[in-house]
N, C-alpha and C positions, 0 to 999 in steps of 0.2 A: 527879377523878371518872372512873370507868370508864364509857364509853358503853354503854348497854344494847343488846343485840341487838334486832332487829326484833320477835322473839317476846317478849322481856322487856318491850319498850316497850308492846306490846299488852297484856300481862298487867298492867303497872303502870297503864295507862290504864283497863283494866277494873276493877281494884281501886279506883281513885279514883272511878270512876262508881258502883260499888256502895256506896261509903261516902257519896257525895253523896246517892244515893237513900235510903239508910237514915237519914241525917241529916234529910232532908226529911220522911220518914215520922214521925220522932220529934218533929218540930217542927210539929205540926198547928196550933199557935197562930199560926204565921206565915202570913198570908194570901197567896194568889197575887198579888193586886193590889199588895201591899207588895213582893213579889219583883220584879214587873214595874217598879214605880216606882223601885226602887233598883238592880236589876241588869239590867233589860231582858229578863228571861226568867222563866218560872215553871214549875211542875210540868207544866202542859199543854204548854208548849214542849218540855220535856225528853221527854215521852211522844211528841210529834210527831217529834222528831229520832230517837228510838228506832225508831218505825214506818218512817220514811223510810230509815233504815239497813238495816232488815230487808228492805224492798222492793228496795233496791239489790243485795242478794245473793239475791233471788228468794224470800224468805219472805213469806207472806201473814199479816200481823198487822193485826188490826182496830184502829180507834181505841179501842174499849172495852178490848181486850186490852192495848194499850200503856199506856193510863192505869192499868189495874189493876196492871201491872208497876211503875209509878212510885209510885202511891198505896198499894200493898200491900193494896188492897181495891177493890171496885167503886167507880167515881167517884161515883155517886149516894150511896153509903153514906158516903164521905169527906165529901162536901158536907154531908150531914145532920148529921154529927158535928162538923165543924170550921169550915165556911164561914159567915162572917157577912156581913151587908150592908155593902158598901163605904160609907165615910163620904163626905160631899160633898168634903172635902179630898182624900181618896184618889182619887176620881173626877176631880177637877180636875187633880191631878198627872199622872194617867194620860193625860188628854187632851193635856196639854202635852208629854208625853214620847213619845206614840205616833208610830210612823214615818209620815212624810208619804207619801201615795200619789200 
């Protein structure tokens, strides 16, 4: 394999990120709590990472703006359309897996 240049590496990472975001937008049936329980991150984590990266380069991106970038719509609209109440089992697994403070 030919090693990509730094610019190519950035382009590849950006393309993979865009594909992940698109996939998560298309899979509204997958709840954030399920993502957290299985992978340790969710759409909100991804939007926080985006906002933090923007801040690192001096861009002012609000929490709402970063969430809309990930969700493809205002967060409250996504919640109304896709989010369901977490089951007792989902909540219990989340409590077992959440980081210790």
